[in-house]
LUMLO-109754 format. One record per residue (C-alpha): residue number from 1; x negated, y, z negated. Coordinates in pm, whole numbers, plus 50000, padded with zeros to 5 digits. Layout:
BEGIN
[NUM, [X, Y, Z]] ...
END
This chain:
BEGIN
[1, [81515, 18909, 78760]] [2, [81662, 18792, 78385]] [3, [81737, 18446, 78303]] [4, [81934, 18511, 78023]] [5, [82249, 18447, 78203]] [6, [82174, 18050, 78191]] [7, [82154, 18090, 77822]] [8, [82459, 18304, 77785]] [9, [82672, 17957, 78004]] [10, [82469, 17718, 77836]] [11, [82655, 17886, 77484]] [12, [82967, 17904, 77645]] [13, [82973, 17570, 77777]] [14, [82858, 17404, 77381]] [15, [83086, 17596, 77226]] [16, [83376, 17569, 77404]] [17, [83379, 17197, 77369]] [18, [83291, 17175, 77065]] [19, [83582, 17421, 76962]] [20, [83821, 17267, 77202]] [21, [83757, 16927, 77016]] [22, [83857, 17094, 76719]] [23, [84155, 17249, 76809]] [24, [84249, 16921, 76998]] [25, [84267, 16734, 76702]] [26, [84522, 17017, 76545]] [27, [84725, 16950, 76846]] [28, [84667, 17292, 77025]] [29, [84554, 17335, 77388]] [30, [84191, 17323, 77421]] [31, [84255, 17684, 77579]] [32, [84280, 17820, 77165]] [33, [83885, 17644, 77114]] [34, [83784, 17841, 77454]] [35, [83948, 18093, 77349]] [36, [83826, 18111, 76946]] [37, [83419, 17997, 77129]] [38, [83442, 18377, 77307]] [39, [83595, 18531, 76996]] [40, [83329, 18398, 76754]] [41, [83024, 18467, 77017]] [42, [83155, 18766, 77148]] [43, [83074, 19128, 76989]] [44, [83370, 19124, 76730]] [45, [83207, 18821, 76489]] [46, [82841, 18715, 76595]] [47, [82741, 18947, 76863]] [48, [82537, 18659, 77013]] [49, [82757, 18755, 77389]] [50, [82862, 19012, 77592]] [51, [83053, 19133, 77866]] [52, [82853, 19149, 78146]] [53, [82848, 19167, 78551]] [54, [82766, 18815, 78607]] [55, [83029, 18678, 78346]] [56, [83295, 18891, 78477]] [57, [83244, 18770, 78821]] [58, [83211, 18385, 78745]] [59, [83538, 18475, 78545]] [60, [83727, 18626, 78829]] [61, [83636, 18326, 79024]] [62, [83740, 18094, 78755]] [63, [84083, 18246, 78716]] [64, [84104, 18174, 79082]] [65, [84010, 17847, 79092]] [66, [84281, 17771, 78809]] [67, [84563, 17898, 79003]] [68, [84442, 17714, 79318]] [69, [84442, 17408, 79176]] [70, [84790, 17506, 78977]] [71, [84921, 17516, 79329]] [72, [84770, 17221, 79466]] [73, [84982, 17004, 79133]] [74, [85316, 17234, 79216]] [75, [85522, 17000, 79428]] [76, [85789, 17180, 79641]] [77, [85992, 16857, 79669]] [78, [86049, 16880, 79283]] [79, [86091, 17264, 79249]] [80, [86407, 17182, 79521]] [81, [86507, 16846, 79328]] [82, [86467, 17052, 78978]] [83, [86828, 17098, 78942]] [84, [87084, 17358, 78820]] [85, [87015, 17322, 78509]] [86, [86624, 17347, 78557]] [87, [86629, 17664, 78778]] [88, [86899, 17838, 78506]] [89, [86692, 17795, 78247]] [90, [86424, 17915, 78393]] [91, [86567, 18219, 78519]] [92, [86711, 18325, 78201]] [93, [86354, 18218, 78043]] [94, [86212, 18470, 78222]] [95, [86459, 18772, 78253]] [96, [86499, 18804, 77860]] [97, [86162, 18770, 77766]] [98, [86036, 19015, 78040]] [99, [86360, 19238, 77924]] [100, [86272, 19194, 77526]] [101, [85913, 19258, 77606]] [102, [85952, 19542, 77763]] [103, [86210, 19722, 77543]] [104, [85915, 19578, 77249]] [105, [85683, 19788, 77418]] [106, [85887, 20080, 77426]] [107, [86017, 20073, 77096]] [108, [85675, 20057, 76988]] [109, [85551, 20310, 77143]] [110, [85818, 20550, 76967]] [111, [85729, 20446, 76598]] [112, [85319, 20525, 76715]] [113, [85199, 20144, 76682]] [114, [85060, 20191, 77079]] [115, [85001, 20548, 77164]] [116, [85036, 20660, 77501]] [117, [85142, 20410, 77615]] [118, [85333, 20371, 77953]] [119, [85636, 20202, 78120]] [120, [85460, 20041, 78349]] [121, [85250, 19914, 78053]] [122, [85562, 19781, 77873]] [123, [85676, 19624, 78164]] [124, [85350, 19457, 78197]] [125, [85360, 19347, 77827]] [126, [85674, 19195, 77887]] [127, [85535, 18990, 78204]] [128, [85337, 18826, 77994]] [129, [85584, 18739, 77766]] [130, [85786, 18539, 78039]] [131, [85468, 18247, 78118]] [132, [85533, 17900, 77954]] [133, [85334, 17589, 77868]] [134, [85480, 17286, 77852]] [135, [85152, 17074, 77754]] [136, [85201, 17058, 77372]] [137, [85601, 17019, 77425]] [138, [85531, 16693, 77573]] [139, [85304, 16612, 77355]] [140, [85533, 16665, 77095]] [141, [85869, 16541, 77264]] [142, [85661, 16204, 77376]] [143, [85565, 16176, 76973]] [144, [85946, 16199, 76861]] [145, [86068, 15933, 77206]] [146, [86260, 16246, 77325]] [147, [86053, 16280, 77669]] [148, [86299, 16082, 77844]] [149, [86592, 16254, 77741]] [150, [86810, 16514, 77924]] [151, [86658, 16811, 77686]] [152, [86306, 16687, 77782]] [153, [86344, 16669, 78185]] [154, [86518, 17008, 78187]] [155, [86188, 17191, 78004]] [156, [85961, 16980, 78226]] [157, [86199, 17124, 78575]] [158, [86222, 17462, 78404]] [159, [85867, 17532, 78309]] [160, [85781, 17427, 78629]] [161, [85991, 17681, 78818]] [162, [85912, 17926, 78512]] [163, [85552, 17960, 78653]] [164, [85639, 18057, 78992]] [165, [85894, 18291, 78887]] [166, [85629, 18431, 78624]] [167, [85373, 18471, 78911]] [168, [85629, 18653, 79116]] [169, [85758, 18900, 78868]] [170, [85354, 18940, 78821]] [171, [85369, 19006, 79169]] [172, [85567, 19306, 79194]] [173, [85461, 19442, 78889]] [174, [85070, 19477, 78956]] [175, [85170, 19580, 79325]] [176, [85315, 19895, 79157]] [177, [85027, 19955, 78936]] [178, [84883, 20139, 79261]] [179, [84884, 20504, 79239]] [180, [85181, 20665, 79410]] [181, [85303, 20332, 79532]] [182, [85652, 20331, 79627]] [183, [85894, 19999, 79490]] [184, [86028, 19977, 79852]] [185, [85658, 19980, 80018]] [186, [85609, 19767, 79743]] [187, [85857, 19493, 79855]] [188, [85755, 19511, 80226]] [189, [85389, 19433, 80111]] [190, [85522, 19163, 79956]] [191, [85761, 19038, 80210]] [192, [85463, 19065, 80459]] [193, [85249, 18870, 80284]] [194, [85441, 18560, 80225]] [195, [85539, 18558, 80626]] [196, [85162, 18582, 80659]] [197, [85142, 18299, 80390]] [198, [85410, 18123, 80578]] [199, [85187, 18134, 80906]] [200, [84877, 18083, 80739]] [201, [85012, 17712, 80597]] [202, [85161, 17634, 80949]] [203, [84834, 17667, 81112]] [204, [84634, 17523, 80792]] [205, [84847, 17198, 80775]] [206, [84825, 17136, 81167]] [207, [84423, 17222, 81101]] [208, [84438, 16938, 80872]] [209, [84612, 16705, 81034]] [210, [84409, 16751, 81343]] [211, [84071, 16678, 81151]] [212, [84249, 16365, 80979]] [213, [84331, 16219, 81301]] [214, [83993, 16240, 81424]] [215, [83784, 16154, 81140]] [216, [83897, 15797, 81118]] [217, [83845, 15783, 80735]] [218, [83495, 15954, 80776]] [219, [83320, 16274, 80608]] [220, [83554, 16333, 80378]] [221, [83394, 16595, 80195]] [222, [83483, 16813, 80450]] [223, [83868, 16864, 80363]] [224, [83803, 17027, 80015]] [225, [83532, 17266, 80154]] [226, [83803, 17396, 80401]] [227, [84073, 17432, 80134]] [228, [83869, 17659, 79934]] [229, [83782, 17841, 80209]] [230, [84142, 17868, 80268]] [231, [84192, 17968, 79877]] [232, [83918, 18262, 79949]] [233, [84036, 18354, 80244]] [234, [84364, 18396, 80137]] [235, [84338, 18518, 79780]] [236, [84093, 18838, 79949]] [237, [84331, 18925, 80245]] [238, [84624, 18930, 79958]] [239, [84453, 19146, 79771]] [240, [84261, 19402, 80059]] [241, [84554, 19392, 80304]] [242, [84914, 19314, 80118]] [243, [84830, 19506, 79732]] [244, [84917, 19125, 79600]] [245, [84647, 19041, 79322]] [246, [84388, 18791, 79447]] [247, [84520, 18517, 79224]] [248, [84869, 18481, 79383]] [249, [84722, 18465, 79686]] [250, [84509, 18154, 79543]] [251, [84815, 17996, 79418]] [252, [84971, 18016, 79725]] [253, [84651, 17850, 79917]] [254, [84704, 17560, 79644]] [255, [85096, 17532, 79782]] [256, [84930, 17494, 80113]] [257, [84691, 17224, 80031]] [258, [84945, 17016, 79806]] [259, [85206, 16982, 80143]] [260, [84816, 16835, 80307]] [261, [84821, 16444, 80373]] [262, [84482, 16479, 80159]] [263, [84570, 16707, 79886]] [264, [84544, 16438, 79619]] [265, [84196, 16424, 79674]] [266, [84098, 16793, 79740]] [267, [84254, 16827, 79411]] [268, [84041, 16550, 79248]] [269, [83753, 16741, 79359]] [270, [83845, 17052, 79221]] [271, [83940, 16975, 78866]] [272, [83612, 16890, 78781]] [273, [83471, 17202, 78889]] [274, [83736, 17367, 78702]] [275, [83669, 17178, 78356]] [276, [83311, 17158, 78370]] [277, [83242, 17553, 78374]] [278, [83480, 17796, 78553]] [279, [83789, 17746, 78306]] [280, [83559, 17786, 77986]] [281, [83386, 18078, 78119]] [282, [83777, 18231, 78195]] [283, [83899, 18188, 77852]] [284, [83572, 18259, 77658]] [285, [83527, 18573, 77875]] [286, [83894, 18687, 77735]] [287, [83801, 18592, 77378]] [288, [83487, 18810, 77413]] [289, [83675, 19110, 77518]] [290, [83858, 19117, 77170]] [291, [83812, 19401, 76935]] [292, [83875, 19238, 76594]] [293, [83778, 19596, 76437]] [294, [84039, 19754, 76607]] [295, [84299, 19530, 76388]] [296, [84425, 19745, 76113]] [297, [84768, 19658, 75917]] [298, [84971, 19874, 76192]] [299, [84836, 19680, 76487]] [300, [84841, 19345, 76264]] [301, [85187, 19417, 76194]] [302, [85248, 19441, 76601]] [303, [85093, 19133, 76626]] [304, [85330, 18925, 76406]] [305, [85636, 19096, 76581]] [306, [85498, 19034, 76921]] [307, [85456, 18658, 76824]] [308, [85823, 18700, 76703]] [309, [85951, 18855, 77021]] [310, [85776, 18615, 77211]] [311, [85979, 18321, 77019]] [312, [86335, 18436, 77012]] [313, [86320, 18526, 77344]] [314, [86245, 18242, 77483]] [315, [86494, 18051, 77245]] [316, [86767, 18311, 77369]] [317, [86703, 18317, 77719]] [318, [86625, 17951, 77775]] [319, [86881, 17875, 77519]] [320, [87121, 18065, 77713]] [321, [87047, 17911, 78040]] [322, [87081, 17577, 77888]] [323, [87434, 17676, 77741]] [324, [87532, 17816, 78108]] [325, [87458, 17440, 78238]] [326, [87653, 17247, 77976]] [327, [87419, 17198, 77702]] [328, [87564, 17151, 77351]] [329, [87433, 17425, 77054]] [330, [87184, 17219, 76923]] [331, [87059, 17093, 77299]] [332, [87072, 17467, 77366]] [333, [86813, 17522, 77053]] [334, [86609, 17227, 77160]] [335, [86523, 17352, 77515]] [336, [86440, 17702, 77391]] [337, [86218, 17573, 77131]] [338, [86036, 17381, 77383]] [339, [86018, 17628, 77666]] [340, [85886, 17872, 77378]] [341, [85508, 17804, 77381]] [342, [85232, 18031, 77575]] [343, [84892, 17921, 77742]] [344, [84725, 17965, 78057]] [345, [84927, 18149, 78229]] [346, [84979, 18407, 77999]] [347, [84610, 18493, 77932]] [348, [84623, 18504, 78301]] [349, [84814, 18779, 78352]] [350, [84705, 18961, 78049]] [351, [84329, 18985, 78206]] [352, [84490, 19078, 78515]] [353, [84654, 19356, 78351]] [354, [84365, 19446, 78169]] [355, [84130, 19463, 78440]] [356, [84411, 19693, 78629]] [357, [84363, 19971, 78343]] [358, [84748, 19902, 78272]] [359, [84711, 19671, 77960]] [360, [84470, 19861, 77659]] [361, [84191, 19679, 77577]] [362, [84376, 19703, 77203]] [363, [84646, 19469, 77338]] [364, [84454, 19189, 77395]] [365, [84402, 19068, 77002]] [366, [84803, 19091, 76980]] [367, [84869, 18881, 77300]] [368, [84606, 18658, 77185]] [369, [84757, 18584, 76833]] [370, [85071, 18539, 77052]] [371, [84973, 18264, 77245]] [372, [84774, 18100, 76942]] [373, [85093, 18134, 76715]] [374, [85296, 17968, 77015]] [375, [85093, 17703, 77010]] [376, [85103, 17646, 76646]] [377, [85428, 17682, 76600]] [378, [85571, 17485, 76913]] [379, [85539, 17209, 76748]] [380, [85719, 17273, 76438]] [381, [86011, 17418, 76558]] [382, [86090, 17130, 76768]] [383, [86057, 16866, 76470]] [384, [86316, 17128, 76276]] [385, [86581, 17149, 76587]] [386, [86540, 16738, 76633]] [387, [86544, 16688, 76247]] [388, [86877, 16454, 76186]] [389, [86988, 16415, 76550]] [390, [87111, 16097, 76709]] [391, [86890, 15911, 76964]] [392, [87007, 16056, 77315]] [393, [87027, 15815, 77570]] [394, [86758, 15766, 77832]] [395, [86765, 16029, 78116]] [396, [86555, 15925, 78455]] [397, [86385, 16204, 78596]] [398, [86042, 16171, 78847]] [399, [85894, 16494, 78674]] [400, [85874, 16259, 78319]] [401, [85786, 15955, 78535]] [402, [85476, 16171, 78710]] [403, [85357, 16224, 78368]] [404, [85371, 15918, 78262]] [405, [85188, 15785, 78542]] [406, [84902, 16069, 78483]] [407, [84858, 15897, 78163]] [408, [84847, 15594, 78258]] [409, [84608, 15678, 78556]] [410, [84358, 15814, 78277]] [411, [84380, 15547, 78084]] [412, [84300, 15283, 78360]] [413, [84012, 15490, 78441]] [414, [83866, 15515, 78149]] [415, [83915, 15155, 78106]] [416, [83703, 15119, 78408]] [417, [83483, 15299, 78324]] [418, [83385, 15157, 78010]] [419, [83363, 14824, 78177]] [420, [83144, 14941, 78420]] [421, [82904, 15063, 78137]] [422, [82975, 14697, 77962]] [423, [82856, 14554, 78339]] [424, [82583, 14772, 78377]] [425, [82415, 14689, 78022]] [426, [82498, 14338, 78052]] [427, [82306, 14330, 78359]] [428, [82009, 14508, 78206]] [429, [81975, 14291, 77868]] [430, [81969, 13960, 78151]] [431, [81679, 14113, 78330]] [432, [81521, 14220, 78033]] [433, [81521, 13860, 77931]] [434, [81390, 13689, 78266]] 
END
């Protein structure tokens, strides 16, 4: 038995943390640091890491846990209360990028940039462009003092719905990738899966309430175990019996757990597992798959045009949705720019397409360039569209309040930890003095 996988894990964790800190200094997501770590250590540069069966399986478990925690962090009551503006911005922000991405893939194939590409690959490329990541947008809007405005609240609400709509699109497109599968059969299987999920949610919530009523505040560790069992079972059933991606099953399991009384406690137990091990391995694994030697001039041009399509499609789509809801011209541009950033979900969708054989290996490089490019350009675009604009009236929103509450909780946790360290140091010095 080889123990080389231990060295691989150590290198991945160390490099992703180091490069994540560096990218954070440049106001980019730490995901970019993880991608760069895999890129540098992989065959494209240093060739220290290679894709192994162990890392592939651990990456698959990582993406399941990522989607599970994302589901736990999605409040269905907030989705219902997102309002008309959030829904229309999200809907147009999914449909327009999907259409433009599919059309761009088709034109690229006709021009010879993507030889042998299929219509399904073009649609999958459009699906990749539907995802939005607003972590950078939130930080930029907070820096500009615009987070508590009507535009800021609409962006947060739309991003919440955008992820759900994007995963629904992935469910349909991924199911169509099966051999000899008809659209009618795919839709029937998807409907049956969601019926199964509703029944499972009813049983799971009743099980949690029964356990809570009999536990009397003790044995709290049983709740995360039960939650993870539900996640794994739904992921397995989704893939095995309904032809739906396992990550969709994991996300639905997260939504179920989010409806239980112990949701926050369970989520707090899964976040360290995701942050410390599974998330770095998954995103570094994507970087390892990149083939830089194949990035010739033609593919470089394709990558830049894909980046332009990604940004313009969100600005046009989300701006159109905002316009339909009564926003003025510049406000539409602000909403579109705020929704232009891509992140984790786009990479998850792309990796899913690659594992299914729908997306080619050469497509991963342009997609990663698009994700990194959007992360760099989004703050610049936001500062441009807000430049010279008068201060907007504050707009109350539970979503912005939630972001501020999380930020304050992190600060309080850090203060308590520092105080605990100081108290221990003082006790230790006092004992030595005695």
